[in-house]
N, C-alpha and C positions, 0 to 999 in steps of 0.2 A: 504494500500500500504506500509506504513512504517513497519508494522509487517511482511509483506511478504518479503520485502527486508532484514530485520533483520534475518528472518528464513533462507533465501538463503545463506547469508553471514556466518551464524553459521554452516550451513550444510557443506559448502565447506571448512570451517576452521577446523572443527572437524572430518570429515570423514577420514577413513584410506586408501582411494584409493591412490595408489602410482603413481604419475605422472611422465612422461618422461622428462618434462621441469619444471623448477621452478625458481623463483626469490627469492634470499635470501637477507633479509634486516637486516643489522647490527644495533642492538639496541645501542650498545656502541658507534659506529661511529656517529649515528644520534644525540645522546645526547652530544657527544663530540663537534660536530659542533655547536650545539645550544649554548653550554657553551662558545665556542670560540667567537661567535658573541656577547655574553654578555660581554666578557672580552674586546673586542675592541670597544664596544659601551656602556661604563659603565653608561652613563646618559640617555640611551634610553631603553625602553621596546622592547622586540623582539616579532614580530608577524610572526610565521612560516606560509609559504604559501603552502597549500596542494592542490592547483588547479590542474586540468588535471591529476587526479589519483596520486597526489603527485609527479608530474613530472615523471610519469611512475612507481614510486616505489611501490605504493599501498596505497591509501588514508586511508583505514581502519587500516592497520598495522601501518602506521606512526602516525595516531591519537592515537592509543593505546600506542605506545612507548612514545609519547609526553605527556602522562598523568604524566610522571615523570619530566616534564620541568616547570620552573617557568615563565609562560606567561599568559596573560589575554585572548588572542584570538588565534584561528586558522583561517586563511583566506582561503576561497574557491572561486571559480568563480560562479558556479550556485547553485541554491537552492537544486537541486537533489544531489549535493555533500554534502551539509549540512545535508540532510536527512540520507545519508549513515553513517555519523559519530556522529549524534546527541546523540545516546544512548551509544556511546563508549567513547567519550571525556569528560573529566572533565571541559574543558574550554568552554568559549563562542565562538561563530562562527561569523566571519565577512564575509558576502556574498558580494563579489566585483562586480559581474556581473549584468547586466540588467535583470529585471523580468517584465513580462507583468502585468500591473496594475490590470487586471481582476483576477489575481491569488493572489492578496494580502490577500484576506480573508482566504486563505488556509495556510498562512505562520505561522510559530512559531515565535512569537515576544518576547518570554521570553529568549529563548536560543540564538537567532540570532540577530545581528545588520545588517543593510543594507546600502550599498552605494546607494544614491538616486540621479539620474543624472539630473533630470529636474523637472520643476514646475508641469507638469501634474502628474508625479509619486508622487511628494510630496503631492499634493492635494488628490490623491487617498489613500495614507497612512493616511492622516489626517482625511479623511471621514470615516475611520474605527472606529474612536473614541476609539482607543486602545493606550496603552503606547507602543511606538516604538522608539528604539535607531537608529538614522541615522548618516551616515557619508557623508559629501559632498566631491566630487572629483572636484578639480579645474584643468582646462586646462591651463597649464603654458607653453605650447609649443609642447607637444606630438601630439596635434590635433587628438586625437582618441576619448576620452570620457571626460566628465567633463564640468563644467561651465566656460565660458569665463568671463573675468573681467567685461564686460558690462552686464552680466546676474546675477551676484552675488547679488547685492543689492535687486533687485526685488524678487529673490528667498528667501532671508532672511526675507523680509517683509511678504511674504506668509507663511513662516515657523512660524512667530510669531502669526499667526491666529490660530495655532493648539497647544494648551498648552500641549497636550499629546505626541507630537513629541519632542524628546530630541536630540539636536545636540551634539552627543557624540564624534564625531571625524571629522577631516578634513584631506584630503590627496591630493597628486598629484602623477604623475608618471614621472620619469626622462627618457628622450628619448636618451641621449647620454653619459650616465655615464661610459660606457666602452670604450670611445674614447681614443686611445693610445697617442694622441699628445697634446691635450689641454682640459681644462675643462671650456672653456668660455661659451658654451651653457648651461651647467649645472649650472654655476654661475648665468646666466640670469634667468633660471627657479627658482632657489632658491630665487632670489631677487623678482621676481613676486609673488611667493608663500608667502613670508613673508609680502609683501605689502597687499595681500588679507587677510591674517590672521589678520592683524591690522584692516582692515575694519570690519571683523567679530567680533572682540573683541570690537570695538568702538560702535557696535550696541547692546552690552550687552550680547553677547554669550561667554561662557567659555568652549569650547570643551576640554574634558579630554585627548583625544588622537590626536596628530598631527603628521602625518607620511608622509614623502616625499621620502624616499630612499629605494632602493632594495639592493641586495648584492653588486653590483659594486658601487652604489651611497653612501652606508654607509661609504665608505672610503674618500669621497670628498665633500659631500653635507653639508655645514656648515650653516644650518638654525638657526635663532635666536629663533625659537619657536618649532621646531620639537622635540618630546620626545619619538618617537617610530620608528622602522625600520621594513620593511617587507622583510623577508629573504626567498628567493625561492631557486635558484639553489645552492647557497652556503650551505644551510642546508643539502643538499644531498652530499656534499663533492666535488663539482665541481667548479673549478675556472673559472669564465666567462671572465677573462681578459687574453689577449695574453701576451706572454713573453716580448713583446716590451713595455708593459705598466709599468711605474715605480712603480705602486702600486701592481703589480701582486704578488710579493714575499710575501706580507703580508698574502696572502691567501694560501700559500704553505703548511701550517699546516693542512689544511682541509683533512678529511678522507672520501674517497668515500664510500657510504653506500650500493650500489647495486651490487649484483653478479648474473649473469644470467647463469644457468647451463642446460645442456641437456644430453642425453643418446645415446650411440651408439646402433642402432637397427638392423644394417645389415653390414656385411663385404663382400667385393667383390674383387676378384683377377682380375687384369687387365693384358692383354697381350700388347706387343708393338703395337701401332697403335689404341688401343681402345680409344674411345672418352667418355666424361663424360658430362651429363646434356644437357640442351637445347642448340641448335646451335653448339654443339660440340666444344666449345671454349677451352676445354682442351683435349690434345691428349697425351697418355702415351708414353714416349720415351724409357721406359724400363719396365720390369715386375714390378708391384707394387700392393699394397693392399690399398683399400680405405674403409672408414666407412661412413655410412649414419646416419645423425642426423634428428630427427623429428621436425625440427624447421627451419623456413625460413623467408621471408620478411613479411608475414602476422604476424608472432609472433614478429617481430622487428629486425631481422637480415638484415642489409642493403644489397641491391642487389649490391651495389658498392664494397662489399667485395669479389665478384666473382673472383676467381684466385688470390686474393690479401690478404684476411684476414687470421687470425689464431685463433685457439682455443687452450686452454692450459689444461694440467693436471700437477699441481705443477709447476715445472720449464720447463717441456717439452712442446714444441709447435708443432702444426700440422696445415699445410696450408689448407685453403679452396680450393677445387678442382672443377673447372667447375662453371657453373652459379648457384647462389643461387636461389632456387625455392620458390614457395609460402609457402610450408610447410616442405621443406627438404633442407638440406645443406650437401654436401659431403666433407670429409676431408682425407688427406693423412696419412694413418696409416703404411706406409712402415717402416720396421726396428723397429717396436714397438711391444709390447706384448698386447696392448689393444684390447679388444674383445667386442662383443655384450653384452650389459648390463653395460658396464663401463661408468662412468660419466665424462663429460668434461665441462670446463668452457668457455662459449661463450663470456661473458663480465666479466672481472675481476675487483675486487675492490682494486687491488694493483696498485698504480699509475705508477710504472715502467714497468709493464708487457706490452707485445706487444698488448694485447687485452683489455687494460684499455680504459675507455671512452676517455680520453685525447689522447692516442696514436692512437686509431681508427680514431678519428676525424681529427687529424693531418695528418695521412697517406692518407686518401681518401677524405679529405676536406669536412667533414660533420659538421653540426651544432649540438653541444653537447646537447642543449635543445631538439632538435627533435629526436636525437638518443634515449634518455631516454624515452621521452613521447610516442614514437612509439611502445614500448613494450606492446603487447596486454594485456588487462585486463583478458583474458582467461587463462593466465598462473598463476598458484598458487603462491601466495606470502607467504613466511615463515619468521618469525622473528627468528633471531639467535643472539647470544651474540656478 
């Protein structure tokens, strides 16, 4: 299976078939953002988070770019993601998500470390009689995954029964780090986390990696013990904080990494009264010309952009006309020279443009994480400088 996946990835990376849609990933922007977080977290290692296809950017391409970054781990959610990049990355891989214990015998325990959530899973790893690096997740208030304070001691006693299991790291996840108004809940989580780290150390464990914060949290989480941060959305140049947040300006230097492009495949002349797309939500009030793009909500263009969104070519902008379809989007080409075969930018990596991720999400009230991660894996990803 591993060889098959590698073969497929190589085929689609190297073949010369010219696609109508593509995602361009900026190598320089990704590495700049990585360095930015190193600069503002000088005492912490950076763990880039590549889960969910690198937040829609392309896990294979981002892993390749990050071979030029000074980090110990790349973090993914599932083991299938680890397999995709195992032969590409120079770094170790931290698998954050749950894995069925019956699958443990199939795992790569040299390249990968694993977050182990419960005693049943811990014992299953121990019974492999193999050297495995594990990370404990502590539940400090997120109430999603992780060990509660009342479960930790028993877990650690079980861990001691298996000398081949190494406690490499301890983590938690902050639930409210992007709060605009106060940091009280985050401070409570940090306090609980540090108290549990002290328990872990008191029982003779010395985890090398202690990580509590994500992009928003790395600005406010002042743990006595944390020495690493997991950077997800910020790595891709997107600020998760609203302008109302006092810390937001710190992240203004980030550079968006992704640009989504498409191609005009048809040009149509409309007469007065002609309607466009499903339910006829657009009616031409004058003679006009529209273009058809082979990209729609399946590919990641939000349906909310119907009659509201824009695509760009350089500084020129063209409004989305009618309902965004599953695989097609129509745009107003009136008074322009653009024709079939010309390329347009659907999502721009220029923060100020009307079709940047930030502007799209502000305009139609979308969640920026979801906008990026919804870009289908079927679209080719290309690394550009």
